[in-house]
N, CA and C of each residue as an Amber inpcrd file, in Angstrom:
protein
   420
 -66.5570000  22.8870000 174.7300000 -65.8440000  22.9930000 173.6420000
 -64.9780000  24.4370000 173.0510000 -63.6360000  24.6600000 173.1440000
 -63.3060000  26.0900000 172.6110000 -62.6110000  25.3190000 171.7020000
 -62.6140000  26.6290000 170.9350000 -62.4150000  27.2210000 169.4120000
 -61.5380000  28.2890000 169.1220000 -60.0890000  28.3360000 169.2570000
 -59.8220000  29.4240000 168.8990000 -59.3670000  29.7470000 167.3830000
 -59.5790000  31.0370000 167.1080000 -59.6420000  31.2060000 165.4520000
 -58.3770000  32.5000000 165.4950000 -57.3850000  32.2750000 165.1000000
 -56.1710000  33.3860000 165.0380000 -56.1490000  33.8090000 163.5120000
 -56.4960000  34.7300000 163.2330000 -56.1290000  35.2590000 161.7220000
 -55.4660000  36.8560000 161.2320000 -54.9310000  36.9790000 160.4070000
 -54.5150000  38.4070000 159.7690000 -55.0940000  38.1720000 158.6600000
 -55.3850000  39.7970000 158.4960000 -56.0130000  40.3150000 157.3620000
 -55.7490000  41.9190000 156.8770000 -55.5620000  42.1460000 155.6970000
 -54.9250000  43.3880000 155.5620000 -55.8690000  44.0870000 154.7010000
 -56.9850000  43.5160000 154.1440000 -58.0040000  44.3510000 153.0840000
 -59.2410000  44.1890000 153.6400000 -59.3190000  43.0430000 154.5160000
 -60.8580000  42.7230000 155.4120000 -61.3580000  41.5560000 154.9670000
 -60.7620000  41.0370000 154.1090000 -61.0810000  39.5320000 153.1160000
 -61.0510000  38.6940000 154.0090000 -59.7480000  38.1740000 154.7790000
 -59.6010000  36.9590000 155.8370000 -60.4400000  37.3480000 157.0780000
 -60.8070000  38.1980000 157.5460000 -61.7360000  38.9450000 158.7390000
 -63.0290000  38.6790000 158.4710000 -63.4580000  38.9060000 157.2600000
 -65.0800000  38.6380000 157.0740000 -65.0480000  36.9580000 156.8470000
 -63.8970000  35.8240000 156.4990000 -64.0290000  34.8190000 156.4180000
 -63.1020000  34.3260000 157.9550000 -63.0010000  34.9440000 158.7380000
 -62.9470000  34.3810000 160.3170000 -64.1530000  34.8490000 160.9870000
 -64.9410000  35.7530000 161.1490000 -66.0090000  36.2070000 161.4980000
 -67.0590000  35.3020000 161.1570000 -67.3240000  34.3350000 159.5120000
 -68.0570000  33.8830000 159.3360000 -67.4540000  32.3370000 159.8670000
 -66.2030000  31.6150000 160.0970000 -66.2120000  31.2220000 160.8560000
 -66.2420000  30.6250000 162.0550000 -66.4280000  31.9210000 162.9610000
 -66.6770000  32.0460000 164.4570000 -68.3860000  31.8400000 164.5940000
 -68.9260000  32.6070000 163.4330000 -70.4310000  32.1770000 163.2360000
 -70.6080000  30.3840000 163.4970000 -70.3440000  30.0460000 162.9870000
 -70.2610000  28.3730000 162.3990000 -70.1290000  27.9360000 164.0890000
 -69.0800000  28.5640000 164.2740000 -68.7650000  27.5110000 166.0140000
 -69.5570000  27.8560000 166.7320000 -70.1520000  29.2790000 166.6960000
 -71.2800000  29.9510000 167.6770000 -72.3860000  28.7900000 167.5520000
 -72.7090000  28.5620000 166.2680000 -74.2060000  28.4520000 166.0450000
 -74.0330000  26.7370000 166.3700000 -72.7220000  26.0320000 166.5690000
 -73.0430000  24.9760000 166.9050000 -72.6140000  24.7370000 167.8580000
 -72.6360000  25.7240000 169.1020000 -72.8550000  25.6590000 170.3880000
 -71.5100000  25.8050000 171.3340000 -70.4920000  25.8240000 170.5060000
 -68.8490000  26.0800000 170.9610000 -68.8300000  27.0910000 171.2120000
 -67.6670000  27.3850000 172.1860000 -67.5400000  28.8530000 172.4960000
 -66.1530000  29.3980000 171.4520000 -66.3340000  30.2950000 170.9140000
 -65.5070000  31.1880000 169.8810000 -64.4320000  32.0670000 170.2800000
 -62.9100000  31.8650000 170.0730000 -62.0470000  32.9570000 170.6450000
 -61.7490000  33.2650000 169.4780000 -61.6530000  34.5680000 169.3280000
 -61.5060000  34.9790000 167.8130000 -60.5550000  36.3420000 167.6880000
 -59.7620000  35.8580000 167.4900000 -58.1620000  36.5750000 167.7930000
 -57.2770000  37.4580000 166.4680000 -57.0580000  38.4080000 166.3460000
 -56.1110000  38.8070000 165.2490000 -54.9620000  38.3420000 165.4760000
 -54.1340000  38.0410000 164.9350000 -52.4570000  37.5570000 165.3550000
 -52.1950000  38.0010000 166.1330000 -52.1240000  39.7780000 166.1400000
 -51.3640000  40.5270000 166.9340000 -51.6140000  40.4410000 168.1550000
 -52.7570000  39.8910000 168.6450000 -53.4460000  39.4830000 170.0730000
 -53.1690000  37.8200000 170.4930000 -52.4950000  37.4050000 169.6760000
 -52.4110000  36.1090000 170.0450000 -51.2160000  35.3690000 170.2940000
 -51.3110000  34.2220000 171.3470000 -49.6940000  34.3740000 172.0420000
 -50.3000000  32.2490000 172.0840000 -49.2800000  31.7610000 172.4980000
 -49.2320000  30.3350000 172.5570000 -50.0730000  30.0390000 173.3800000
 -51.2850000  30.7930000 174.1700000 -52.2250000  29.9540000 174.7430000
 -53.1800000  29.9020000 174.2930000 -53.4950000  29.9770000 172.9330000
 -54.2690000  29.4050000 172.1290000 -54.2300000  27.7680000 172.0230000
 -52.8870000  27.3050000 172.2330000 -52.6850000  25.7250000 172.0060000
 -53.5740000  24.8500000 173.0940000 -54.0860000  25.7090000 173.9580000
 -55.0330000  25.1840000 175.0910000 -56.7680000  24.7710000 174.4120000
 -56.7050000  25.3640000 173.3730000 -58.0270000  25.0810000 172.5940000
 -58.1230000  23.8040000 172.2320000 -59.2540000  23.5370000 172.2310000
 -59.9720000  22.1530000 171.5710000 -59.6050000  22.0620000 170.2970000
 -59.8440000  23.1560000 169.4260000 -59.7070000  23.2790000 167.9280000
 -58.8340000  24.6830000 167.4700000 -58.0000000  24.4320000 166.6590000
 -57.1840000  25.5910000 166.3050000 -57.3700000  25.7500000 164.8600000
 -58.3940000  27.0860000 164.6590000 -58.6870000  27.7740000 163.0260000
 -57.3240000  28.8570000 163.2130000 -56.4020000  28.8170000 161.8960000
 -55.8040000  29.8380000 161.1600000 -56.3470000  30.3900000 159.7890000
 -56.0610000  32.0020000 160.0300000 -56.8570000  32.4920000 158.7740000
 -55.7130000  33.1370000 158.5280000 -55.5550000  33.0560000 157.2060000
 -53.7600000  34.1890000 156.4290000 -54.0970000  34.0620000 154.9900000
 -54.1820000  35.3570000 154.4520000 -54.2660000  35.4920000 152.9550000
 -53.0280000  35.3990000 152.2860000 -52.9460000  34.6670000 150.9500000
 -51.5250000  34.4990000 150.3700000 -50.8180000  35.7710000 150.5060000
 -49.7030000  36.1570000 149.8570000 -48.9670000  37.3950000 150.0710000
 -48.0300000  36.7940000 149.0000000 -47.3290000  38.0080000 148.5640000
 -46.1160000  38.0830000 147.6630000 -46.2570000  36.6680000 146.7940000
 -45.3790000  35.8900000 146.3570000 -45.4840000  34.5410000 145.6680000
 -46.2360000  33.4230000 146.1060000 -47.1810000  33.7940000 146.9220000
 -48.4850000  32.7420000 147.6270000 -47.5220000  32.0730000 148.5280000
 -47.4700000  33.0640000 149.6390000 -46.4880000  32.9580000 150.7430000
 -47.7060000  33.6210000 152.0600000 -47.3670000  32.7480000 153.0410000
 -48.0060000  33.4620000 154.6930000 -47.6250000  34.8960000 154.6620000
 -48.4740000  35.8700000 155.2630000 -47.7560000  37.2750000 155.4500000
 -46.5600000  37.1790000 156.3430000 -45.6810000  38.2670000 156.1030000
 -44.1650000  37.5720000 156.6270000 -43.7510000  38.4900000 157.5370000
 -44.5170000  39.3670000 158.0330000 -44.0700000  40.4380000 159.2220000
 -44.7380000  39.9110000 160.7600000 -46.2590000  39.2660000 160.6980000
 -46.7020000  39.2380000 161.9460000 -47.0520000  37.6450000 161.9000000
 -48.1460000  37.1230000 161.0120000 -48.6890000  35.9070000 160.9760000
 -47.2320000  34.7130000 160.6470000 -46.4280000  34.4340000 159.8090000
 -45.9230000  34.1350000 159.5980000 -44.6220000  33.5380000 161.3280000
 -44.2320000  34.4940000 161.7040000 -43.6500000  34.5200000 162.8070000
 -44.4460000  33.7120000 163.8980000 -46.1830000  34.0090000 163.9480000
 -46.3050000  33.8040000 165.1490000 -46.7310000  32.2240000 164.4740000
 -46.9800000  31.5480000 163.5810000 -47.1480000  30.7800000 163.3210000
 -45.9020000  29.4560000 163.2810000 -44.9880000  30.1300000 163.0760000
 -43.6300000  29.2250000 163.2500000 -43.5040000  29.1350000 164.4010000
 -43.7600000  30.0620000 165.4190000 -43.5130000  29.9100000 166.9840000
 -44.4270000  28.6020000 167.4130000 -45.5690000  28.1070000 166.7340000
 -46.1620000  27.1130000 167.6950000 -46.6160000  26.1960000 166.8870000
 -45.5720000  25.8110000 165.4660000 -45.7860000  25.1150000 164.4000000
 -45.2820000  24.0100000 164.9960000 -44.4270000  23.7000000 165.6320000
 -43.4480000  22.0850000 166.7480000 -44.6390000  22.1010000 167.2110000
 -45.0470000  22.7160000 167.8320000 -46.9410000  22.3480000 168.9380000
 -47.7370000  21.9460000 168.6490000 -48.2760000  21.4700000 167.0460000
 -49.8360000  20.7380000 166.9330000 -49.8010000  19.8400000 167.0870000
 -48.7370000  19.1050000 167.3440000 -48.8880000  17.3050000 167.2800000
 -50.1890000  17.2220000 168.1700000 -51.0770000  16.4300000 167.4940000
 -52.1030000  15.9510000 168.0430000 -53.3970000  17.0640000 168.0190000
 -52.9980000  18.1000000 167.5810000 -53.9400000  19.0210000 167.3930000
 -55.2670000  19.2740000 166.8740000 -56.4490000  19.3030000 166.3090000
 -57.3230000  19.0770000 165.3080000 -57.0340000  20.9270000 164.7850000
 -56.9280000  21.0400000 163.2630000 -56.3700000  22.6330000 162.9630000
 -56.7710000  22.6040000 161.6020000 -57.8510000  23.9940000 161.4890000
 -58.5210000  24.0770000 160.3610000 -57.6720000  25.3620000 159.8150000
 -57.9010000  25.3850000 158.2420000 -56.9160000  27.0660000 157.6730000
 -57.7600000  27.2720000 156.9680000 -57.8750000  28.7800000 156.9550000
 -58.7280000  29.6840000 155.2580000 -57.6880000  30.5120000 155.2700000
 -58.4300000  31.0050000 153.9760000 -57.4360000  32.7140000 153.4620000
 -57.8200000  32.8770000 152.4480000 -57.7240000  34.1430000 152.0160000
 -58.2060000  34.4760000 150.7400000 -56.5280000  34.5690000 149.8700000
 -56.9500000  34.8740000 148.4070000 -55.8570000  35.3720000 147.6870000
 -56.5310000  36.1320000 146.6870000 -55.1010000  36.1950000 145.4390000
 -55.9490000  37.3100000 144.4510000 -55.3310000  36.8060000 143.1770000
 -54.4350000  36.1650000 143.2860000 -53.8240000  35.5100000 141.8730000
 -53.4630000  34.4480000 142.4830000 -53.1660000  33.1940000 141.6120000
 -52.3990000  31.9250000 142.0570000 -53.4360000  30.7690000 141.6300000
 -53.0370000  29.5840000 142.3260000 -53.7170000  28.8650000 142.0590000
 -54.1870000  28.0490000 143.5650000 -53.8560000  28.5100000 144.5740000
 -53.9900000  28.1410000 145.9060000 -52.5940000  27.4210000 146.2970000
 -51.5800000  27.4040000 145.9070000 -50.3030000  26.9680000 146.0890000
 -50.1900000  27.0280000 147.6690000 -50.3480000  28.2750000 148.2700000
 -49.7560000  28.4780000 149.5570000 -50.7100000  27.5160000 150.5580000
 -52.1920000  27.1370000 149.9970000 -53.2380000  26.6980000 151.2050000
 -52.2500000  25.0240000 151.4270000 -52.0410000  24.9050000 149.7210000
 -51.9680000  23.4410000 149.5120000 -50.4960000  23.3950000 151.1150000
 -48.9340000  24.1220000 150.5480000 -48.0150000  24.7480000 151.4330000
 -48.7950000  24.2190000 152.6880000 -49.2400000  25.2760000 153.0710000
 -49.3050000  25.7080000 154.8860000 -50.1610000  24.0400000 155.5130000
 -51.1680000  23.4220000 154.5930000 -51.4620000  22.7420000 155.1580000
 -50.4960000  21.0200000 155.4470000 -49.7610000  21.1120000 153.9610000
 -48.2690000  20.3060000 154.3760000 -47.5160000  20.5060000 155.4600000
 -47.3920000  21.8270000 155.9250000 -46.3850000  21.9370000 157.0690000
 -47.4750000  21.5110000 158.4570000 -48.8180000  21.7950000 158.3890000
 -49.8030000  21.4640000 159.5180000 -49.4870000  19.5800000 159.5250000
 -49.7310000  19.2230000 158.4300000 -49.2240000  17.7610000 158.9760000
 -48.1690000  17.3890000 158.9950000 -47.1210000  17.9080000 158.8910000
 -45.7350000  17.2930000 158.5680000 -45.7170000  17.5870000 160.2090000
 -46.3450000  18.9070000 161.0180000 -45.9650000  18.8850000 162.4810000
 -46.5700000  18.2030000 163.1190000 -47.5740000  16.9630000 162.6440000
 -48.3530000  16.0490000 163.3590000 -50.0210000  16.6290000 163.9430000
 -50.2890000  17.9000000 163.3270000 -51.3810000  18.3770000 163.4400000
 -52.8710000  17.6630000 162.5760000 -53.6540000  17.7530000 162.7370000
 -54.7280000  16.3980000 162.1660000 -55.8130000  17.7280000 161.8970000
 -55.7450000  18.2310000 160.3790000 -56.1040000  18.6530000 159.7520000
 -57.7760000  18.3780000 160.0970000 -58.9770000  19.1820000 159.6680000
 -60.2330000  18.6120000 159.9920000 -61.0090000  18.2580000 158.7690000
 -60.2170000  19.5810000 157.5380000 -60.4650000  19.4250000 156.1540000
 -60.0330000  20.1130000 155.5940000 -59.7110000  20.0400000 154.1650000
 -58.9220000  20.6680000 153.2720000 -59.0370000  22.6230000 153.6700000
 -58.0880000  23.2120000 153.5500000 -58.5440000  24.5420000 153.8430000
 -59.3790000  25.6830000 152.9820000 -60.0870000  26.2400000 153.5760000
 -61.3230000  27.0840000 152.7190000 -60.5020000  28.3330000 152.3470000
 -60.3680000  28.4700000 150.7590000 -60.1170000  29.8180000 150.2540000
 -61.0200000  30.3010000 149.7880000 -60.7740000  31.8860000 149.2010000
 -61.5040000  32.6480000 148.6150000 -60.6110000  33.4010000 147.7520000
 -61.4900000  33.8800000 146.2790000 -60.7620000  34.5400000 145.9230000
 -60.7480000  35.8940000 146.0190000 -60.2240000  37.0540000 146.7270000
 -60.3330000  37.9970000 147.0670000 -61.6870000  38.1740000 148.0960000
 -62.5590000  38.9870000 147.6050000 -63.5590000  39.1270000 149.0950000
 -64.5440000  38.0140000 148.6770000 -64.5980000  37.4360000 150.3090000
 -65.4260000  35.8470000 150.3040000 -66.9370000  36.1300000 149.6750000
 -67.1410000  35.2470000 148.5600000 -68.3450000  35.5450000 148.2960000
 -69.5710000  34.6800000 149.3440000 -70.8820000  34.4000000 148.8290000
 -71.8220000  33.7330000 150.0030000 -71.2550000  32.1990000 149.6890000
 -71.1290000  31.7510000 148.4850000 -70.5450000  29.9520000 148.4870000
 -69.4770000  30.1420000 149.3110000 -68.2580000  31.1320000 149.5080000
 -67.2050000  30.8270000 150.0530000 -67.6460000  31.3910000 151.9820000
 -68.6120000  32.2260000 152.3250000 -68.9500000  32.0760000 153.5300000
 -69.0180000  31.3680000 154.1190000 -70.4900000  30.6130000 153.3840000
 -71.3310000  29.6670000 153.8220000 -70.0280000  28.3680000 154.1900000
 -68.9810000  28.3650000 153.1410000 -68.0360000  27.0610000 153.6460000
 -67.4940000  27.3730000 154.7820000 -67.1790000  28.8120000 155.0630000
 -66.4360000  29.1370000 156.5020000 -67.0410000  29.0650000 157.3010000
 -68.3780000  29.0410000 157.5150000 -69.3460000  28.6170000 158.5930000
 -69.3740000  27.2400000 158.7490000 -69.1150000  26.1970000 157.4070000
 -69.2570000  24.8250000 157.8600000 -68.0620000  24.5840000 158.2090000
 -67.0210000  25.2140000 157.6220000 -65.6140000  24.9330000 158.9680000
 -65.9640000  25.4040000 160.3430000 -66.5170000  26.1140000 161.0810000
 -66.7100000  26.4030000 161.9790000 -67.4080000  25.6490000 163.1130000
 -68.6630000  25.1850000 162.2810000 -69.6480000  23.6460000 162.5570000
 -68.5320000  22.5770000 162.7620000 -68.0640000  22.2100000 162.0040000
 -67.2090000  20.9660000 161.7470000 -66.0950000  21.6710000 162.9330000
 -65.5180000  22.5440000 163.3190000 -64.4890000  22.4270000 164.4800000
 -65.2210000  22.1720000 165.5030000 -66.2600000  22.6830000 165.4550000
 -67.1490000  22.6050000 166.8720000 -67.8780000  21.2030000 166.6380000
 -67.3690000  20.4220000 166.2830000 -67.8610000  18.7380000 166.0090000
 -68.8400000  18.3620000 165.5350000 -69.5280000  19.0940000 164.7860000
 -70.8550000  19.3810000 164.2210000 -70.4920000  18.8680000 162.7780000
């Protein structure tokens, strides 16, 4: 089983979460492909599970210059795909994650669980949730 993890991180918080997700995937015995969004293309759609990580930016939106254009380019191809989401935020209440989940579902993607969020730097609880998301993505 192959799990692609595509993320954008400006401060390192979402990257730390992506690394914990990858750790969970590998610990469950699956192949984890960890890609910053700048290195990703639509070939990730060939993976068994897609995990996306992006922090909340601006007024609780996905990062606009790299992540949003990439996600928009594959959003219409998520039908039937298993998808998981994660990211960090600095303020607000997680509205960006709820809106992002709604986009995945509207595109026909199958959320494997609610998105994992962390306030600023992920603490031990958030990192454990990321590892659990990775294990779940790997079918465990």
